[in-house]
N, C-alpha and C positions, 0 to 999 in steps of 0.2 A: 168427660168431654172438656176440651180446652176453651178457656174464655178468650175474649177478643184481645186482651193485653198479651196473653201467652202466644197467641197466633201471630200478633204483630211482632213480638220479640223473636219468634222463630223465623219469620220472613226477613226481619232485619239481619239476623244472624246468617241466614242463607245468602242474602245480598252481600254482606260483608265478606263471607267466605268466597263468594264468586269473585269479588274484587281482589281479594288476596291471591286467588289462583291466577287471575289475569296478571297481577303485578309480578308474581313468581315466574310466569311464562315469559314476560317481557325481560325480567332480570336474567333468566336463563339464556334467552336469545342474545342479550347484550354480552353476557359472559362468553358465549360461544364466539361471538364476533371479536371480542377482545383476545381470546385465545388464538383465533386465526391470525389476527393482526400481529400478535406477539410472535407467533411461529414465522410469519413472513419477515418480520424485522430481524429475528434471530438468523434466518436463512440469509438475509441480505448482509448482516454483520459477518457471518461466516464467509460469504463470498468476498466481502471487502478485506477481511483478514487474509484470505488466500492471495488476493491481489497485492496487498501490502507486503506479504512475505516474498512474493515473486519480485516486486520492486526492490526489496532489500537485497535479494540475491543478485539481481541485475546490477545494482549499484556497487555491490562488493566486487563483482567481476569487472566492472568498469574501472574501479580503483586499481585492481591488479593490472589490468591492461594499460592504464595510464602510467603506472609506475614502470612497467616494462618498456613503454615507449620513451619515457624520460631517461631510462638507463641507456637505451639504444642511442638516443640523441646525445647523451653525455659521452658515450663511447665513440660516436661518430665525430663529435667535436674534438675529442682527444686525438683521434686518428688524423683529422684534418690538421691539427696543430703539429703533429709529428711529421706529416707529409710536407707541410710548409717549411718546417725547420730543415728537413732533409733537402728540399728544393733550394732553399737559401744557401745551405752548405755546398751543394753541388754548383750553384752559380758562382759562389765565392771561389771554389776550387778551379772551375773553368776559367774564371777571370784571372786567377793567379797563373794558371798554365799559359793562357794567351799572352799575358804581360811578359812572361819569361821568353816566349817565342818571338815577341815583337822587339824586345830589347836586345 
């Protein structure tokens, strides 16, 4: 038969064990919550990464388009210069021809 001290020690051990089980359950719940949060953050990061990749692609395409527009503007400016030179030349020629007929 157990004496009072041994019974008290068994009761204390059971109480301590119950507390440890409770703490273990709480820690497991916290761990599950952290794992869910981690998964959510990872999914959010992956979504952001996809968005950033799409932005980089868009920016690269915009750069190509901008360079093409600048080339067209340069070509147009060059064409305008050529047309102006030709018009000046024609005006000079017409002026010369008119002066010959006037005189």
